[in-house]
N, C-alpha and C positions, 0 to 999 in steps of 0.2 A: 298503576302501581306507584305508591308514594316513594319519595327519595329516601325515607328512613327504613323502608323494607328491603331486606337483602334476600336474594333467592336462596332457598335452603339447599345445602350441599347434599348430594346423595349419601346414603349411609355407607356405601362401599363402592369401589371401582366396578365390582361385578354387577351392581344395580344399574350402571350407566350403559346405555347402548354403545356399541363399538364406534359408531360414527360420531358420537359425542365425546369421545376420549379427548382430553385436552392435549394440546401440543406441548410437549415437554422440552423446553428450550435446552436444558442441559444435555439432551441426547439428539437434538435437531442439528444435522450436519451443517447447514448454512450458518446457523448461529455459532456453532463451535468453531468453524473456520474463521468467522468474523472476529470472535473473541481472541482466538489464537493470533490472528494478524495484528490486532490492536495491542495485545500484550507484548508481542515480539517487537513491534514498531516503537512502542513506548520505552521498552528496555534498551533498544538500540539507540534511541534518541538521547539517552543519558550520555552517550559517547560524544555527541556533537553539540547538544543544546547549550550547556554551560560554557564550553570552551569557545564556541564560534557564534553563539547567539542565533542559531537557526532552529527551525522546527521541522517536523516530518516532511511537509511539502517542499520546503527549501532543500532539504537533504536529497529528496528524490530528483529535484531539478539538477542539483550539483552532480549527483551520481550519473544521471543520464547524459549531461554535457560531458562529464569526465570520461564516460564510456565511448561516446561517439564524436566528440570534438564540436565543431561548429554545427549547430542545429537550429531549427525554428521552434517556437513555442508549440506549434502544432505537432512537431515531431516528439517533443517532450511529453505532451499530453497523450499521444498515441502509445508511446513506449511505456509510460508510467501508469497509464489508465487513470489519469487525473483529468477532471473537468477543466476546460480552458480558463474559466474564471480563477480556479485555484492555482493553475500554472501562472497566470498573469500576476496574481497577488504575490506568489512566491518569487517570481522574477523581479518584481518591484522591490521586495525586501532585499534580495540578493544584490541588486544594483545599488541600493542605498548603503549596503554594507561594504560595497566595493569588491564583491566576489564574482560578479557577472557583468559583462559588457554587451551592449546591444548595438548592432550595426544594420543599417537598412539593406534590404535585399534589392539590388538594382533591377532584377527581373520582375519583381512583384513588390511594389512600394507599400502594399498593405501589410507586409510582414517583415520581420527583422530576423537576423541571425543572432544567436546567443552563443557566447564563448566565455570560458572562465578567464578571469583576469589573472595576472601573475599571483596575486593574493589568493584568488579562488583556486588556482592550480596547486598552490602550496597547501591550502587546506585539504584539498582532495587527496594529495599525496600523503598527508598525515593521517587522514581518516580511513583510507582504503585498507591498510593493514589491520587497523582496529576493527573495522567492519567485518573483514574476513575472519579475524580471530573470534569475534562474536558468533558468526555463523558456524564456524568450526566447533565452538564450544557447545552450541545447540545440537549439532549433528553428532557430537561425541556421546550424547546421552542415548543414542539409538544403538540397539544391539547389532552385532555382526555386520552382515552385508545389507543392512536396512537402508543405507543412503541411496543406493541405486533404486531400490524398490520405492522409497519415498518419492524420488524424482519422477518415476514412472506414474505413481498414483496421483501426484499433484498435476502432472500433465494431462492425465486422463480426466480428472475432475474439472480442470479448467476448460478442456475441450468440450466436455459434456455440458458444462454450464453455458458455454458460448452457444452451443447448438440448441439447448433448451430455451435460452433467452432470445433466440432468433437473431443474434448478432452476426452469425456467419463467420466469426473469427477463428473457428476451429482449424 
């Protein structure tokens, strides 16, 4: 088949065998969840990107350290579901900006502990109320008692995806 020839489209969906139905991304749950996560993350990033010069991965590192205190990069990656390379790059940016400090782990010199610096802790304290307000504004768009239902559904989907993906993290 030459590169100039295009396969002809069937005249109607009824003429197409069921197994040949195209995947419709706009109704494909994994795609919709991915798009939702991306749109929400980008909208949230407007809160911290301009003011503090950090991007989504850096915010996730700051949020994780802010939640747990002194942690390793491995802990951050496990909690935030970020690849170790992305965590490492984010930590380097945060160190360069003076938001995170790294100290060697005396028990295992291959890893370091990460902590927010006073500047990083001040940023975290400023951002947390704004991040919560953002989350609350999203949840406020849901009718009635949908918040608890959404939490349950998200947990079920995450557990199912972990089982289906074979990660065993359910």
